[in-house]
N, C-alpha and C positions, 0 to 999 in steps of 0.2 A: 453457522448460528446455534447449532447443539452444543457446540464446547462452549461457546458464549455464554448461552443459557445455563450450562452445567456450572461454570466459573461464578457466575451472578447468585446461585442457588448456595455456592460453598460460602462466597463473600456475605451473605445474606444472613447465614448462619454463624458466620465466625463476626459479625460486626459489633452485636454487645460486647464479647469479650476482648474484641480490638481497642473498642473505646474504653473500656475499664481499664486497659493496661496503660493507653496512649494518654488517657486524661490525668495520670496521677503524676504529681509532681512533688519531688522530694519529701516522699513519706517517711513517717517514724520509723525507727527500727523494727518494731514489731510487725508492722505492715509490709516490710521488705519481703518477707518472706510468703505473704500473701500475693503479691503482686508476682514474685518470681513462679509460683504455682500457677499462676493465669498465663505467664508467657510459656511454660511448660504445656499446658493445655491448648494454647493456641497451634504451639508447633507441632503437636502429637497430631490435633485434627485436620490441619492446613497440610501436613503431608501426606495425609492419606494412605500411610503405611498401616494402620492398624486402629484399634478403641481403646479407650481409658478401662474397658474391662478386661483387656487382655494383658495379664500380670507381666510377661516375659518382653511385651513391646513397651510397656511402660518402664520397666527395668532398663531395657537398652536406650530408649529415648532420652531418660533421666540421664545415663551415663555421658552419653553423647553430647548433651546440652552441656552439663558441667564441665566436660573438657574443651570447651569452645567459648563458654559463657558462665565463669563461675559467679557465686553470689557475690563476690566483692564488687564486681563491675555493676552492679544495680544502681548504684550513685551514680556513676557516670550515666547509665542509661536514662534514669530518672529526670537529668538535667537536660537531656536533648530536646528539641523541638517536638511537634506532634508528627511532622513529615518525616522528620529522621528516625524518630522511633518506628513508624510503619515499614520504612525503608530497612531497618536493623532487623525488625521480626522479620520480613520476608527472606533476607540475607541469612539468619539463622535458621530458618525453615529448610532451605535448600543446603546448607552444610550439613545439618544433622540429617537430613535425607541422604546426602552423598555417602555420610561416614556409615549410615545402618546398612546401604546398598555394599559399600566395600566391604563391610564385615562379613555381609551375607554370601559374596563371591569368595572372601577368604576362608568360610566355614566356621565363621566366629561368632554366628548369631544369625539372624532375621531368618529364623525357619518359619515364621508365621509370614512372611513377606510373599504375596502373590508374586511366582515367576513367569511376570508378563510376556517376556520373550519367547518361553515355550506355549504360552497359551496363543500368541499370535502366531506361532508356527503351527498351531491345527486350525485356527479361526480361517486364517486368511484362505488355505488350500480349499477349505470346505465352503466359504461364501463364493469362490470363484468356481467350484465345480458345480454348486447349484446354480449359478447364474449362466453356467455354458449348457447346462441340462436343458433348464427352462427355454434359454436363447435357440437351442436346437428344435424344439419343439414349434416355437413360433416360426423359425425358417419353414419346415415342412407343412405346416399349414398355410403359409403364405405362398409358397409354391404352389399347393394344390388349389387355393382359391383362385390364383392366377391361372393357372392353368384350366379351370373351368370356365372363367371369365373369357380367357380367350376362344375356347369352343362355342362359345356363345356368340362372339364376334364373326366366326366362321360358319355356323351353321343358325339358318334363322328357326328352325324348327326346334332345335335345342335350347335357343333362346326362347321360345315361349313357354317350353317345358320346364327352365329351369327359373322364370321369372319371378316365381313366387319367393325363391329364396334371396335374401339380402346378402348377396355373394360380396358387392362392392363395401358394402358397411363392415362386414365381417375381414376382409381384407384389410382395409383402412384400421380397423381396430389390433389385428394382430401386428400390423407395420408399427403401429404406436408402441405397443408391448415390445416389440422388437428395438425401438429405437431406445426406450427407457431402459431396458437390460443392457443395450451396449452400452450406455452411459454408466450404469452401476459397475459393470464389468470392467470398464476403464477405471473406475475410481479404484476398486478393489486391486488391480493390476497396478496403478500408480502406488498405493498404499503400501504393497509388496516390497516394491522397489526401494521406497523410502525407509521402510522398517529394514531392510537387507543393509542399508548405508548408515543406519542407526546401531544397528548391531555391531559393525565395524569399528564405528566411533565409540560405542560403549568398552567393547573389547581392548580397545587403544588407551582408553582413560583408565581401565582396570590396570592392564600392564603399566601403565605410565607411574598411577600411584605405588604399586608394589615396587618399583624400583626406586621411589622417593620415600616412601615410609616402609621399609624392610626392618620391621619389629621396633619400631622407635616409640617411646613414651612420647617426646618431645621433638617437635617438628617445627621449620618456619612456616608460618599461617600463610606469608603472603606466595609461597610455592604449592601449598596443597590445599587451601580453602577455593581457589578457582578451579582446581581438579574435581573436589565435591561438589561444586556448584554444577560443573558440566556433567556429572552423572546425574544429578537431581532434575536436570533439564532434558535428558536423554529419556530419564524414567518417566517423566511429565508428558513426553512425546510418546512413550510405548503406549502409556495411559489412554492418550486421548487417541491413537490408531485403535486401540480396544473398542473405545467408544464407538468410532466411525463404523469399524467392520460390523459392530452388532446392530448399527443403527441402518448400514447397507443390506444386513441380512434380513432384517426385519422387512425393511422395503420391499425387498426379493419376494418374501413369501408374502405379502401383501398384494403385491400385482397379481400373484398366481390366481386370485379371483377372476381375473379377466379370461383366464385360459380355462376356468372352469365353467363361464358363461359361454364360451365357444362350444364346449364340449355338450352343453345341453342343447344348444342350436343345433349342431351338428354332430349328432353321436357318431360313433366309428362306422356302424351299419351302414347309417344314411350316407356318409361321406364316401365310403367304400362304392355302394350303388351308383352314386351321380359320378364318379371316377372311370368308371367302366368302359373301357375302349378310349380313354384320354391319356393323352402322352404330358406326364409331368417333369419339368425341367427346373432344375435347381437354378439360383441365380449365377454360381459359378458355371455351371454348363451353357448358359444363356451368353455368358461373357466369353467362354471358351469358342463356341460357335462363331461368333464374330471377330475373333482375333486376328484372322487372316484379311479384313477388309479394313479400308481406311477411305476418308473424304479426301478427294483430290483439289489441294487447295488452290489450283490454278482456274478450277472452274468457277471460283468465287473471287473475283478482283477486289469487290468492296468490303470483303469479309475477312478477318483474323483469325486464323486456325491455328492452334498449339499441339503440338504433337513431343511424345516422350522425350526424342532424341534431340530436338532443338530448342527445349525449353529447359531452363534451370528450375530447381524446385517443384518438378510437374507434378508429384505426388501431394505435394503441400496446397495446391490451389484449391480456393473455396468454392466448389462448385453448387452452382444453385440448385435448389428442390432436393437437397440432401443425396444428390449423386444421382436421382433416379432421372430416367429420360423426359427432356423438355420436350419432346413431340408427343407423346404416346398419352400423358395425362389429360391434356386437354383434348384431344383426337378421340381418343379409347374411353378416357373417364376412368382409368385405373395405373397406378405407378408399376414402371419395369424398370430394372436395374439399369443404370447406365455402364457402357464401356469406353473409358477414357482414351483407350488406345485406338478408336476410331476416329477420334480427333475432338478436341474440345474449341468450341466456338465462342470467341471472346466478343461480346456484343455490350455495347454501352458499360463499360467495364466489368461487365459481370460474365461469369463462365457458366456453360452448357455442355452436359454430356449427353449422348442419345444411345440408345441400344442397339442400332443398326446404319448402315450407310444410307439407307433410303429415307428413315426419320432425320438424320443430321440433313441430307440434301434438303428435304421438304422443309424443315425448318428454317433454314438458312436463307431460303428464299424469300420469306417474309417474317422475322424473328418477331416483331411488335405483333402480329395477328395471332402467332400461336402463343404468345406470353399472355394476350388478352383472353384467348381461349382457356388456359389455365386458370385464370382470376375469375371466370366465369363459372368454372367447374368447382372452383373454392368455394364459390357462395352457394353453391347447390349442398355441398358437404363442406361444413366449416370445420369439420377435425382436420382437413387438408391444410388448412392455414397454419396451424403448429406443427404438423407432421411435416410439411413440405417447406417450412421457414418461409412464409409468404406475408409475415407482417410489413415488411418494408413496401411491398406492393401496395397494400390496401393504404397505407400513409401517403404513399406516393400519390395515389388517385384521390387523395382527401375524401376519404370514406367515413371522416369521423362522426358525420352525421347520423350513419348507421351502427354507431359503436354498440348499441344495445342488440345490435343482430349479430354482428362479426366480432370477432376475437381480433383486437387490433395488437395488444402487446401485453404480456405479463408483467405486474408489477409486483416486486416483492417488498414485504413490509415484515417487520419486527417492532417489538417494544423497546422504548430505551429509557432511563430513568436517572435522574440526576439526586445526589443528596448535598445538602449544604450542613457543615458543622454547625451545630449548636453554640458551642463555646469555643471560638477560634484563639481567643488570648487567655492566659492563665487568669483563674478569679481572682479578684479584687474585693474584698469586703469593706463596705465602709459603713461603720458602726453607726455613725451619726444620722445617717439617710433615714428619711422619715415620709412615709407616703400617704400618712392619715392628714386629712385637710383639719380635723378639729385638733387633733395633736399639735399640729404648726399653729393654730390660734392659739391654743394654751399656751403655746411657748412664747409666743409673740406677746400675749397680754405680760407674762410673766418678765418679758424684758423691758 
């Protein structure tokens, strides 16, 4: 959506210039120069390589444009249809962009063109490092809040002491922040992998061009122009990735306000005093403690259990509740990380993981009962609907009547617009046409 919005803004800015070029039909000789200057302006601004205020960029764009589209071709261009003119302009823009990028790589110009690859090599690790740092903070807070909630479950006196603190809400909020940061970190990692592949393709295209055009003045356009177009497309891809990384970085920084709210509700000194005598376990430590135990599938004849060594693509199974323990949510009221190695229960074509063997056995005795408990818990804390991906459960139970109370599903929307050409056909002037009724009456009387 961000890239589409940027593209529409650029197209809106260039729309008047594009209409002025495509609406011209066989202009006079003195008007050819004006249309050619408009084509130059369109190519310059559409390429995004510089502005008209930069003399060096203008000179390089002019030289590249004249080498592939000399002024003598204007007669052929003006005879084309409106659609073909637009395609020709886009093709010219990509070829000129590719020529300028090739010259920059050869050291023959392009000093003012941004080195997007170098910028991305700095921006992506920075965004990844920021996301990982914030994610580690979320992990630590989630482990601490979980430990405090478990201590309340085991000690009634401590439960009375900590009842005034909104520990469950704080844990849900941290888990939400954690989930969002994981998504953003995944996007940044994917972008880094795609940029690495694009760098390889870019270097290969440059090397191929150097072999095809070794200091030649004249060359076969059918062999060279597709390579210039490929360079332009890769550069556009670099620009889009840079825009995406900036967007992700801004979003990560904006999400930081949630951590600041947590620090206001639970300052370090307050949290440290609450954690005195409490053992804090990380999600990894909890999973490590239960690695030696697993469910005995023979004890549940009517249930289907999946294990790593007997199931293909075990790591790719879509586990319910975002991988949290299906038993703990409804019974204890807060999520604990599930360990798939204990055994994944397949119930009604859905997969459930558990934090311990005992939890798995209890859940397997009556899965529907605990699923209902999880839904009731989500009604009390509506943020669990989105956090644990419970939308389908509410839709299945036909809770549409309570849509104003519970979040059923997120609907994405975006603005769209269309534009109809004012004059599709070439203008035809009928000099005998008359619109004035009184003038037509005068003519009738004369006849």
